[in-house]
SEVEX-950527 format. One record per residue: residue number from 1; z negated, x, y negated of N, C-alpha, C in turn. Coordinates in pm, 1 decimal, padded with zeros to 6 digits. Layout:
BEGIN
> NUM,Z,X,Y,Z,X,Y,Z,X,Y
...
***
This chain:
BEGIN
> 1,00001.9,00104.6,00124.7,00006.7,00013.2,-00007.4,00013.9,00107.0,-00141.6
> 2,00100.0,00075.5,-00218.0,00098.4,00157.2,-00334.7,00027.3,00075.1,-00446.1
> 3,-00070.5,00122.9,-00491.5,-00131.7,00049.8,-00619.8,-00080.5,00095.6,-00762.0
> 4,-00046.6,00059.9,-00850.3,00002.9,00095.3,-00964.4,-00092.7,00078.3,-01057.4
> 5,-00040.4,00148.8,-01159.6,-00140.1,00181.0,-01319.6,-00118.6,00063.7,-01397.7
> 6,-00216.2,00062.6,-01484.7,-00216.8,-00052.1,-01602.9,-00193.7,00054.9,-01718.8
> 7,-00094.6,-00011.4,-01787.6,-00096.0,00069.8,-01920.5,-00116.3,-00001.2,-02046.7
> 8,-00175.0,00062.2,-02171.2,-00203.6,-00030.3,-02272.7,-00167.5,00038.8,-02380.5
> 9,-00109.3,-00027.9,-02515.9,-00044.6,-00011.0,-02621.2,-00123.9,-00033.6,-02701.7
> 10,-00144.5,00026.5,-02816.1,-00205.0,00018.7,-02946.0,-00070.2,00020.5,-03045.4
> 11,-00012.2,-00052.6,-03075.2,00123.3,-00041.4,-03130.5,00068.8,-00046.1,-03307.6
> 12,00143.3,00062.7,-03366.0,00128.4,00067.2,-03488.2,00256.0,00109.0,-03556.8
> 13,00266.2,00097.6,-03683.8,00370.1,00115.8,-03760.0,00467.7,00233.6,-03730.0
> 14,00392.6,00353.9,-03755.1,00436.8,00481.7,-03741.8,00367.6,00556.0,-03595.7
> 15,00286.6,00523.9,-03556.4,00223.2,00594.1,-03432.6,00167.1,00487.1,-03323.4
> 16,00208.0,00504.0,-03215.9,00154.1,00406.7,-03103.2,00032.3,00492.6,-03007.3
> 17,-00065.9,00447.7,-02986.3,-00160.0,00493.5,-02894.9,-00128.3,00408.8,-02776.0
> 18,-00125.4,00521.3,-02665.4,-00120.4,00452.0,-02508.0,-00250.5,00521.5,-02434.4
> 19,-00291.1,00432.2,-02333.7,-00385.1,00443.2,-02245.0,-00319.0,00388.7,-02120.6
> 20,-00404.1,00431.8,-02008.0,-00355.1,00406.9,-01853.0,-00484.3,00435.9,-01729.2
> 21,-00477.5,00339.7,-01659.0,-00533.8,00341.7,-01548.5,-00505.1,00434.2,-01460.0
> 22,-00624.5,00465.2,-01345.4,-00590.7,00542.2,-01233.6,-00508.0,00456.1,-01156.6
> 23,-00451.9,00515.7,-01032.3,-00367.2,00413.6,-00944.2,-00463.2,00302.3,-00898.2
> 24,-00570.1,00320.2,-00896.3,-00667.3,00233.6,-00833.6,-00710.4,00123.1,-00936.0
> 25,-00678.6,00130.2,-01075.6,-00734.3,00078.8,-01158.3,-00893.1,00042.9,-01183.5
> 26,-00950.2,00139.6,-01187.5,-01101.0,00172.3,-01188.4,-01114.8,00220.0,-01302.9
> 27,-01059.7,00335.9,-01356.1,-01115.0,00418.5,-01480.8,-00942.5,00434.9,-01550.6
> 28,-01013.2,00398.0,-01685.7,-00876.5,00418.0,-01777.1,-00908.3,00577.0,-01878.9
> 29,-00803.9,00604.9,-01921.5,-00852.7,00688.0,-02018.3,-00714.6,00697.4,-02114.2
> 30,-00717.7,00794.9,-02222.5,-00586.1,00799.0,-02288.4,-00470.8,00868.7,-02242.5
> 31,-00384.2,00827.1,-02271.3,-00215.9,00889.1,-02241.3,-00170.0,00986.8,-02324.3
> 32,-00140.6,00922.2,-02441.1,-00051.7,00992.8,-02529.8,-00061.9,00912.1,-02687.0
> 33,-00024.7,00961.3,-02787.1,00031.6,00910.4,-02903.0,00151.8,00969.8,-02946.7
> 34,00257.2,00851.3,-02942.9,00377.6,00869.7,-02963.5,00447.7,00816.7,-03093.0
> 35,00540.4,00870.2,-03168.9,00583.5,00798.5,-03279.1,00636.0,00664.4,-03218.4
> 36,00619.1,00571.9,-03302.6,00656.3,00426.2,-03232.0,00808.5,00408.1,-03227.5
> 37,00868.9,00504.3,-03294.1,01035.3,00475.1,-03297.7,01056.9,00541.0,-03162.8
> 38,00975.5,00611.6,-03103.2,01029.7,00690.2,-02959.7,00941.5,00617.5,-02851.3
> 39,00891.9,00480.5,-02881.5,00788.6,00437.9,-02745.1,00858.0,00391.3,-02637.8
> 40,00956.8,00317.9,-02649.7,01052.1,00262.7,-02565.7,01086.8,00356.2,-02469.0
> 41,01167.0,00470.2,-02531.3,01203.9,00572.2,-02454.7,01084.0,00658.9,-02354.2
> 42,00981.0,00682.3,-02441.7,00842.4,00735.9,-02333.3,00834.9,00645.3,-02254.6
> 43,00803.1,00520.9,-02264.3,00752.3,00427.5,-02150.7,00856.0,00444.0,-02039.6
> 44,00991.7,00418.3,-02081.9,01100.0,00412.5,-01954.6,01070.7,00570.5,-01872.6
> 45,01068.3,00681.9,-01966.2,01059.0,00805.6,-01904.2,00935.4,00813.0,-01818.6
> 46,00816.3,00757.6,-01870.8,00666.5,00737.3,-01789.4,00684.9,00673.7,-01663.4
> 47,00742.7,00563.3,-01673.2,00756.3,00466.1,-01544.5,00855.4,00532.9,-01437.6
> 48,00915.0,00623.6,-01477.0,01034.9,00656.3,-01386.5,00942.7,00776.7,-01278.7
> 49,00819.6,00809.7,-01325.9,00725.6,00921.9,-01247.3,00617.6,00843.1,-01177.4
> 50,00584.2,00731.1,-01266.5,00424.4,00675.8,-01249.3,00459.4,00526.5,-01186.8
> 51,00397.8,00468.3,-01096.3,00438.8,00292.2,-01095.3,00322.5,00248.1,-01200.6
> 52,00390.7,00141.7,-01265.4,00304.9,00057.0,-01345.2,00312.6,-00089.9,-01327.3
> 53,00196.1,-00158.6,-01282.4,00191.7,-00283.5,-01253.9,00236.8,-00348.0,-01362.7
> 54,00158.5,-00351.0,-01497.3,00186.7,-00404.7,-01596.1,00138.4,-00316.2,-01737.0
> 55,00189.5,-00411.8,-01825.6,00141.9,-00330.9,-01993.4,00065.6,-00439.6,-02043.0
> 56,-00046.8,-00373.1,-02110.2,-00107.5,-00473.0,-02217.4,-00106.2,-00426.0,-02327.6
> 57,-00083.4,-00518.2,-02441.4,-00043.6,-00450.3,-02559.0,-00155.9,-00531.1,-02644.3
> 58,-00197.4,-00468.3,-02744.0,-00322.3,-00520.3,-02861.4,-00235.3,-00599.7,-02916.7
> 59,-00298.5,-00740.3,-02944.8,-00256.2,-00831.6,-03037.9,-00317.8,-00800.2,-03174.0
> 60,-00221.2,-00786.0,-03273.6,-00290.6,-00750.7,-03378.1,-00339.9,-00910.7,-03445.4
> 61,-00445.4,-00901.6,-03512.4,-00543.4,-00997.5,-03570.7,-00617.4,-00969.3,-03673.8
> 62,-00613.0,-01060.1,-03775.4,-00717.3,-01045.9,-03882.7,-00856.4,-01095.8,-03853.9
> 63,-00938.6,-01050.6,-03888.8,-01070.6,-01076.1,-03850.9,-01108.0,-01231.3,-03823.6
> 64,-01034.8,-01310.6,-03924.4,-01068.5,-01472.6,-03895.3,-00967.2,-01509.5,-03785.0
> 65,-00907.6,-01427.6,-03695.6,-00796.0,-01465.3,-03588.0,-00677.1,-01494.6,-03612.2
> 66,-00635.7,-01495.5,-03734.4,-00511.4,-01519.4,-03785.3,-00396.2,-01368.9,-03765.0
> 67,-00273.4,-01400.1,-03703.8,-00202.7,-01279.3,-03699.3,-00211.3,-01186.5,-03794.6
> 68,-00188.9,-01034.6,-03775.9,-00148.3,-00955.7,-03903.4,-00022.9,-00935.3,-03935.2
> 69,-00017.3,-00866.0,-04032.1,00142.7,-00833.8,-04087.3,00220.5,-00751.4,-03970.9
> 70,00153.7,-00699.9,-03850.4,00207.1,-00611.0,-03770.5,00270.7,-00699.4,-03632.8
> 71,00222.0,-00828.4,-03661.1,00258.9,-00898.0,-03546.3,00395.0,-00922.0,-03533.0
> 72,00501.6,-00920.2,-03626.5,00637.2,-00963.1,-03652.1,00685.3,-00835.6,-03546.5
> 73,00624.4,-00711.1,-03581.3,00704.8,-00575.8,-03520.2,00640.2,-00583.9,-03380.0
> 74,00529.6,-00635.0,-03345.2,00493.1,-00601.1,-03194.6,00569.0,-00709.3,-03136.3
> 75,00572.2,-00810.9,-03181.3,00673.6,-00945.8,-03085.9,00792.6,-00901.6,-03055.5
> 76,00862.5,-00801.9,-03170.5,00990.4,-00758.6,-03150.2,00993.8,-00672.1,-03013.3
> 77,00909.6,-00580.0,-03025.7,00899.6,-00508.0,-02923.5,00866.0,-00550.7,-02785.4
> 78,00795.5,-00658.9,-02785.2,00764.9,-00716.5,-02665.1,00876.6,-00797.6,-02602.5
> 79,00947.3,-00848.5,-02688.5,01084.1,-00953.8,-02667.9,01172.5,-00832.1,-02600.9
> 80,01178.7,-00727.5,-02669.3,01299.3,-00630.6,-02608.0,01245.5,-00555.7,-02502.1
> 81,01143.0,-00529.2,-02461.5,01068.0,-00494.7,-02318.2,01085.7,-00602.8,-02210.4
> 82,01054.5,-00733.3,-02243.7,01095.8,-00842.3,-02131.2,01240.7,-00851.1,-02128.3
> 83,01349.0,-00819.7,-02191.9,01450.0,-00836.0,-02177.9,01495.5,-00695.0,-02097.1
> 84,01455.5,-00581.7,-02128.8,01502.3,-00473.6,-02060.2,01441.1,-00443.7,-01915.3
> 85,01290.2,-00479.2,-01910.5,01256.8,-00447.3,-01807.4,01161.9,-00583.2,-01759.2
> 86,01221.0,-00681.3,-01721.9,01142.9,-00782.7,-01677.7,01034.8,-00787.3,-01563.3
> 87,01065.0,-00673.5,-01489.0,00974.3,-00683.2,-01347.6,00830.9,-00598.5,-01422.0
> 88,00824.1,-00550.6,-01514.2,00685.3,-00479.6,-01578.1,00659.8,-00624.5,-01678.1
> 89,00552.0,-00681.4,-01665.5,00509.6,-00794.1,-01729.9,00434.2,-00710.6,-01841.7
> 90,00429.0,-00769.9,-01936.0,00380.9,-00728.0,-02078.6,00294.4,-00864.5,-02129.8
> 91,00165.3,-00823.4,-02143.0,00058.1,-00930.7,-02171.5,-00022.2,-00866.1,-02309.0
> 92,-00052.2,-00968.3,-02405.9,-00133.0,-00952.6,-02529.9,-00259.0,-00961.8,-02495.2
> 93,-00333.2,-00874.9,-02590.2,-00498.3,-00869.8,-02551.6,-00535.7,-00839.9,-02699.6
> 94,-00636.0,-00917.7,-02741.8,-00675.4,-00936.6,-02877.4,-00726.7,-00751.6,-02911.5
> 95,-00676.4,-00725.4,-03020.3,-00719.3,-00587.9,-03045.4,-00822.6,-00562.4,-03184.8
> 96,-00880.7,-00685.0,-03201.2,-00962.7,-00681.2,-03338.5,-01073.2,-00572.0,-03313.1
> 97,-01106.2,-00505.9,-03425.6,-01203.4,-00416.8,-03421.2,-01193.3,-00278.0,-03355.5
> 98,-01100.7,-00254.2,-03261.3,-01045.9,-00169.0,-03176.5,-01077.5,-00017.1,-03286.3
> 99,-01009.9,00004.9,-03365.7,-00997.1,00114.5,-03444.8,-01161.1,00132.7,-03505.0
> 100,-01224.9,00029.5,-03555.6,-01392.4,00092.7,-03582.1,-01434.4,00127.8,-03460.4
> 101,-01414.3,00071.4,-03334.6,-01480.7,00116.4,-03238.4,-01455.4,00211.3,-03165.3
> 102,-01325.9,00263.5,-03209.9,-01264.9,00426.1,-03180.2,-01349.8,00531.1,-03268.8
> 103,-01354.1,00472.9,-03413.4,-01435.3,00552.7,-03525.2,-01600.2,00576.3,-03426.8
> 104,-01645.5,00459.4,-03427.1,-01772.7,00484.8,-03357.3,-01797.3,00559.0,-03227.7
> 105,-01700.7,00556.2,-03174.5,-01718.9,00648.0,-02998.2,-01683.9,00781.4,-03059.9
> 106,-01600.3,00826.3,-03154.9,-01571.7,00945.7,-03192.1,-01733.8,01010.5,-03246.4
> 107,-01768.6,00931.7,-03338.6,-01897.7,00959.7,-03391.1,-02021.0,00992.3,-03293.2
> 108,-02012.4,00893.8,-03186.1,-02118.8,00907.0,-03088.0,-02062.1,01006.4,-02983.9
> 109,-01971.8,01070.4,-03005.5,-01913.7,01157.8,-02886.3,-01934.9,01306.8,-02963.2
> 110,-01985.0,01282.8,-03058.4,-01987.8,01405.2,-03156.4,-01886.0,01504.7,-03204.6
> 111,-01771.5,01407.2,-03227.3,-01688.0,01485.8,-03292.5,-01704.7,01520.6,-03446.2
> 112,-01636.2,01624.4,-03457.1,-01668.8,01690.8,-03634.1,-01555.7,01619.9,-03721.6
> 113,-01605.0,01621.8,-03823.8,-01529.1,01533.9,-03931.7,-01378.4,01533.4,-03932.7
> 114,-01335.1,01658.2,-03891.0,-01205.3,01690.0,-03932.5,-01125.6,01628.8,-03803.9
> 115,-01197.7,01639.9,-03676.5,-01139.3,01582.1,-03555.3,-01119.9,01397.5,-03574.6
> 116,-01222.6,01366.3,-03652.8,-01247.2,01208.8,-03643.1,-01121.6,01159.5,-03780.9
> 117,-01077.4,01272.7,-03852.4,-00971.3,01223.2,-03942.5,-00828.9,01194.3,-03858.6
> 118,-00846.5,01244.4,-03736.7,-00673.5,01255.1,-03653.1,-00659.6,01122.8,-03644.8
> 119,-00559.6,01070.0,-03705.2,-00517.9,00917.2,-03670.2,-00458.7,00891.8,-03511.3
> 120,-00382.9,01013.4,-03462.1,-00334.4,00966.8,-03340.9,-00449.2,00973.9,-03261.8
> 121,-00559.8,01053.4,-03254.6,-00654.4,01054.1,-03155.4,-00726.6,00880.1,-03166.6
> 122,-00742.0,00846.5,-03277.0,-00806.6,00704.5,-03303.1,-00704.6,00622.9,-03225.4
> 123,-00568.4,00627.2,-03229.8,-00488.0,00529.6,-03211.1,-00513.4,00548.6,-03009.5
> 124,-00504.6,00666.9,-02975.2,-00520.8,00649.8,-02826.3,-00645.0,00611.2,-02759.2
> 125,-00756.7,00631.8,-02853.5,-00889.8,00587.0,-02827.5,-00863.1,00421.3,-02823.2
> 126,-00841.5,00384.2,-02933.1,-00818.4,00244.8,-02963.9,-00727.7,00182.2,-02818.6
> 127,-00631.1,00238.5,-02796.2,-00549.6,00184.8,-02671.2,-00657.3,00191.0,-02568.2
> 128,-00754.6,00300.3,-02530.0,-00838.5,00306.9,-02412.5,-00954.9,00172.5,-02422.1
> 129,-00965.8,00163.2,-02534.9,-01090.5,00029.9,-02591.5,-01013.0,-00100.2,-02526.1
> 130,-00875.9,-00086.1,-02578.8,-00781.7,-00229.9,-02510.8,-00774.1,-00254.3,-02377.6
> 131,-00762.8,-00155.2,-02297.0,-00735.4,-00123.6,-02165.2,-00858.8,-00151.4,-02107.6
> 132,-00980.5,-00095.2,-02177.2,-01115.9,-00115.9,-02082.1,-01141.6,-00270.2,-02082.6
> 133,-01170.7,-00303.3,-02223.4,-01162.9,-00464.0,-02258.2,-01100.6,-00546.5,-02162.1
> 134,-01000.4,-00541.2,-02150.3,-00895.1,-00589.4,-02061.1,-00941.3,-00606.1,-01910.4
> 135,-00943.1,-00491.8,-01866.0,-01017.4,-00469.6,-01724.0,-01148.3,-00556.9,-01705.4
> 136,-01236.5,-00513.7,-01807.0,-01353.1,-00613.3,-01807.8,-01323.2,-00757.6,-01790.9
> 137,-01233.4,-00777.1,-01854.7,-01216.5,-00940.6,-01853.7,-01140.4,-01024.7,-01751.0
> 138,-01084.1,-00909.1,-01664.2,-00997.9,-00969.5,-01531.3,-01091.1,-00958.9,-01444.0
> 139,-01201.3,-00888.8,-01445.2,-01320.3,-00866.3,-01346.3,-01412.5,-00967.0,-01332.8
> 140,-01411.4,-01061.6,-01441.3,-01534.9,-01134.4,-01460.9,-01501.6,-01261.1,-01379.4
***
């Protein structure tokens, strides 16, 4: 039995953070931060090497629950993905407060101020938080 990974995306205007589970879907960790313009190709290349069962993409919402201005770009990406790679489903998961949680995790982890300013690292940690939250929600 081949078990595939679950991959998560913290989609941004310029950069996109990615995280992935281990093949048994028990542990998740940061994968990379890529320029958003290269995301589609990066995912295709990654999936040629690693089986991916599904993708979880952060659904950008404002604190009040309304969609953020980034939602249109995220939806365009999701639509393109579903047409090009229909055998790998893509699901939305609420990403509110993940950047805030990522900064807190960096502080709690003892990262120096300079490292905490690394937006690429914040995006990757945010993707990891989205994935961890998603895994917890489906296990309940």
